[in-house]
C-alpha positions in Angstrom: 0.0 -0.2 0.2 1.0 3.6 -0.3 1.1 4.9 2.8 1.1 9.1 4.0 2.0 9.5 7.7 0.3 13.0 9.1 1.8 13.7 12.5 4.0 15.8 14.4 6.7 15.9 17.3 8.2 12.3 18.4 5.5 10.2 18.0 4.8 11.3 14.4 8.5 10.3 14.0 8.4 7.0 15.6 5.4 5.9 13.9 7.4 6.9 10.3 10.8 4.5 11.5 8.4 2.2 12.7 6.2 2.0 9.2 9.9 1.9 7.2 11.5 -0.5 9.7 9.2 -3.3 8.2 9.1 -2.1 4.8 6.1 -0.1 4.2 5.9 2.4 1.1 5.5 5.3 3.0 5.0 8.2 -0.2 4.9 11.3 1.4 4.9 13.1 5.1 2.8 15.8 6.6 3.7 17.6 9.6 3.4 21.2 11.2 4.5 24.5 10.1 7.9 25.0 10.6 7.6 27.5 14.3 7.4 31.0 13.5 10.5 32.5 15.1 12.2 29.5 14.4 13.5 26.6 16.9 13.7 23.2 16.5 12.5 21.9 13.3 9.9 19.0 13.9 11.6 15.6 14.6 8.9 14.1 11.7 10.3 16.6 9.2 13.8 15.8 10.3 13.5 11.6 9.7 11.3 12.2 6.3 14.1 14.8 5.3 16.8 12.4 6.4 14.8 9.7 4.2 14.3 11.6 1.4 10.6 11.9 1.5 8.7 14.7 0.3 7.4 16.4 3.3 4.3 18.8 2.9 3.3 21.5 6.0 0.2 23.0 5.1 -0.9 25.4 7.7 -4.7 24.6 7.3 -7.0 22.6 5.2 -10.0 24.5 5.2 -11.3 25.5 2.3 -7.6 24.7 0.5 -8.7 23.2 -3.0 -4.6 23.5 -4.2 -4.1 21.9 -0.7 -6.3 18.7 -0.9 -4.8 18.5 -4.9 -1.5 18.3 -3.4 -2.5 15.6 -1.6 -4.3 14.0 -4.0 -1.4 13.7 -6.1 0.5 11.2 -3.8 -2.0 8.6 -4.7 -2.4 7.8 -1.4 -4.0 3.8 -0.6 -3.9 4.8 3.5 -3.2 7.8 5.6 -2.0 6.8 9.0 -3.0 10.2 11.3 0.1 9.9 14.4 -0.8 13.2 16.6 -2.8 15.6 14.2 -3.9 18.8 15.9 -5.4 20.8 12.3 -9.0 20.0 11.1 -8.4 17.9 8.2 -11.6 18.0 6.3 -13.3 14.6 4.5 -12.6 16.1 1.3 -8.8 15.0 2.1 -9.8 12.0 4.5 -11.4 10.2 2.0 -8.8 10.8 -0.5 -6.9 8.0 0.2 -8.4 4.6 -1.5 -8.8 2.7 1.4 -9.8 6.0 3.7 -7.6 7.3 7.1 -6.9 6.0 10.4 -6.0 8.0 13.4 -4.6 7.3 17.0 -6.2 8.8 19.8 -4.8 8.5 23.5 -8.3 7.6 25.4 -10.8 4.5 25.2 -13.2 6.9 23.2 -15.7 7.9 23.2 -15.0 8.5 26.8 -12.4 11.3 26.9 -12.9 13.2 23.6 -10.8 16.3 23.3 -7.2 17.7 23.0 -5.7 16.9 26.4 -7.2 13.5 27.3 -4.6 11.9 28.9 -4.6 14.9 31.4 -8.1 14.4 32.0 -8.8 10.5 33.6 -5.6 11.1 36.0 -7.0 14.3 37.1 -10.5 12.6 37.6 -9.1 9.8 39.6 -9.6 7.0 36.8 -8.0 3.9 37.4 -7.9 3.0 33.8 -7.7 4.7 30.2 -6.5 3.7 26.7 -6.0 4.0 23.9 -8.3 4.2 20.2 -7.4 3.3 16.3 -10.7 5.2 15.0 -12.0 6.5 11.3 -11.5 10.4 11.8 -14.6 12.1 10.2 -15.7 15.9 10.7 -16.4 15.7 14.0 -14.1 15.6 16.7 -12.4 12.1 17.9 -16.0 10.9 17.0 -15.5 8.1 13.7 -16.0 4.8 13.9 -13.4 2.6 16.0 -10.9 0.5 14.6 -9.2 -1.0 17.6 -8.3 -0.6 21.1 -5.9 -1.0 23.9 -6.9 -0.5 27.6 -4.4 0.9 29.8 -4.3 1.1 33.8 -3.2 4.2 35.4 -1.6 3.6 38.4 -1.6 5.9 41.3 2.3 6.5 41.0 1.7 7.8 37.2 1.9 11.5 36.0 1.0 12.6 32.8 4.7 12.2 31.7 4.7 8.5 32.8 1.3 7.4 31.5 2.3 8.6 28.0 6.0 7.9 27.5 6.6 4.6 29.2 2.9 2.9 27.9 0.2 5.0 25.6 3.2 6.0 23.2 4.9 2.6 22.5 1.6 0.7 22.9 -0.3 3.5 20.2 2.6 2.9 17.8 2.4 -0.9 17.6 -1.4 -0.1 17.5 -0.7 2.1 14.5 1.0 -0.7 12.6 -1.5 -3.3 13.7 -4.4 -0.9 12.1 -2.3 -0.9 9.2 -2.2 -4.6 8.4 -6.3 -5.1 9.6 -6.4 -2.3 6.6 -4.4 -4.6 4.0 -6.3 -7.7 5.0 -9.4 -5.9 4.4 -10.0 -7.0 8.3 -10.5 -3.4 9.7 -14.1 -3.3 11.5 -15.5 0.5 11.4 -17.6 0.0 15.6 -19.5 2.9 15.4 -19.1 4.9 19.2 -21.6 4.7 21.5 -22.9 8.6 22.1 -24.6 7.6 25.3 -21.2 7.0 26.8 -19.6 10.2 25.0 -17.8 12.9 27.0 -15.6 15.8 26.0 -13.3 17.8 28.0 -11.3 20.8 26.6 -7.8 22.0 26.8 -6.0 21.1 30.8 -4.7 24.7 31.1 -3.0 26.5 34.2 -6.8 27.8 35.3 -7.7 24.4 35.5 -4.8 23.2 37.6 -4.8 25.9 40.7 -4.4 23.5 44.2 -7.2 23.6 46.4 -5.4 22.3 49.5 -8.6 21.8 51.0 -9.6 19.4 48.9 -8.6 15.3 50.2 -4.9 14.2 49.6 -6.0 12.2 46.8 -7.9 14.4 44.8 -4.8 17.2 45.2 -2.6 14.4 44.2 -4.8 13.0 41.0 -4.5 17.2 40.5 -0.7 17.4 40.9 0.2 14.1 38.7 -2.4 14.7 35.8 -0.9 18.3 35.0 2.8 16.9 35.6 4.3 18.1 33.2 2.4 20.2 31.3 0.7 22.3 32.1 2.0 22.1 36.2 -0.8 22.3 39.1 0.7 25.4 40.9 -0.3 27.0 44.1 0.4 30.2 45.7 3.7 31.3 48.2 4.3 34.7 49.5 3.2 36.3 45.9 4.7 34.0 44.1 3.0 31.2 41.7 4.7 28.2 42.3 4.2 24.4 39.7 4.8 21.5 41.9 6.5 18.9 39.9 8.3 15.4 40.5 5.8 14.8 43.6 5.0 11.5 45.6 1.7 11.4 47.8 2.2 10.8 51.6 -0.9 8.9 53.7 -1.1 10.0 57.1 1.6 10.9 59.0 1.6 14.2 61.1 -1.4 16.7 61.0 -1.3 20.4 59.6 -3.7 22.3 58.5 -4.0 22.7 54.4 -1.4 23.7 52.4 1.0 23.7 55.7 4.5 23.3 54.7 5.3 20.4 57.4 8.9 20.3 56.1 12.1 21.5 54.6 14.9 19.2 53.5 16.9 17.9 50.8 14.1 15.5 50.3 12.1 18.0 49.3 9.1 19.9 50.6 6.4 18.1 52.8 2.6 19.6 52.8 -0.1 19.1 54.2 -3.6 17.9 52.8 -6.8 16.4 54.3 -5.6 13.0 55.2 -2.0 13.0 54.1 1.2 15.0 52.9 2.2 15.6 49.3 6.4 15.7 49.2 7.7 17.9 46.4 10.7 17.3 45.0 11.0 19.9 41.9 9.3 23.4 41.8 8.8 26.3 39.4 8.1 29.6 40.6 7.2 32.4 38.2 7.7 30.8 34.8 11.6 30.4 35.6 13.6 27.2 35.5 12.8 23.7 37.2 14.5 23.7 40.5 15.0 21.7 43.7 12.0 21.9 46.1 14.6 22.4 49.0 16.5 25.0 47.7 13.5 26.6 46.5 11.7 26.9 50.1 15.3 28.0 52.0 16.0 31.0 48.7 12.1 31.6 49.5 12.5 31.7 53.3 9.7 29.2 53.5 10.3 27.2 57.1 8.2 25.1 58.0 4.4 26.3 59.5 4.0 28.3 56.4 0.8 27.9 54.2 0.8 27.8 50.2 -2.2 28.9 48.5 -3.2 31.8 51.4 -2.1 34.6 48.8 
């Protein structure tokens, strides 16, 4: 089959490399436009150019017949979408003779939307997964080709869940999807709209820590936003993101948000039912630093309370 890869960043690069490694006929690559102010070239673009593949970087597909015609000239049998944020109209999705398949890091129809890894963790769910589906004009609404389930451990962060499991499993699942399409055995299972949920981008305004909440709720918020967008609190007028944290059940009682200890291990903060040990922070958009060092520099002593000003 003639395959077009459409994606970006490390995930798109890994999908491209996996397809080429097993001898697939990749005839073109679509990826995000280069940064307007310079910066690193997209890893997928770098990988494609290194292999002599044609690379296309349209800023939009909407009402762009010339972009559709350019895509059509590749005469693709299948388009594999690996981390795509642009809206691609059906005029393009349906151009390949066997259609287009796409990766989404949730068990659709649950958690449609752009931050589908953050929200299940923040909501305290114990499982999630990934879906390979046939995209249509809706947002993550197309028929399902295959799904894989993944456990959310209580120690998982956004970073660990994605990079350790959803990323490698997603690459393998897209290859499995390609095989099913080639064999003519790829199902198109209509999504159950009665089970559908949608959440928008997980942004800074969504991840301010309320220290009055139970320790598990606080912990879910911190780990579901680590590393991005970074759950935050206030400290002596500064906004401080809490990163590389750990939940500690029980222990010394304290007021919600109270700093219980500062040492080389980090900064321990009270929350109802337990404590949070924070080992790295980022204050007011600065660099990530050790939490213990930050506390000492800021004059943050045991007994101080976070989130009060």
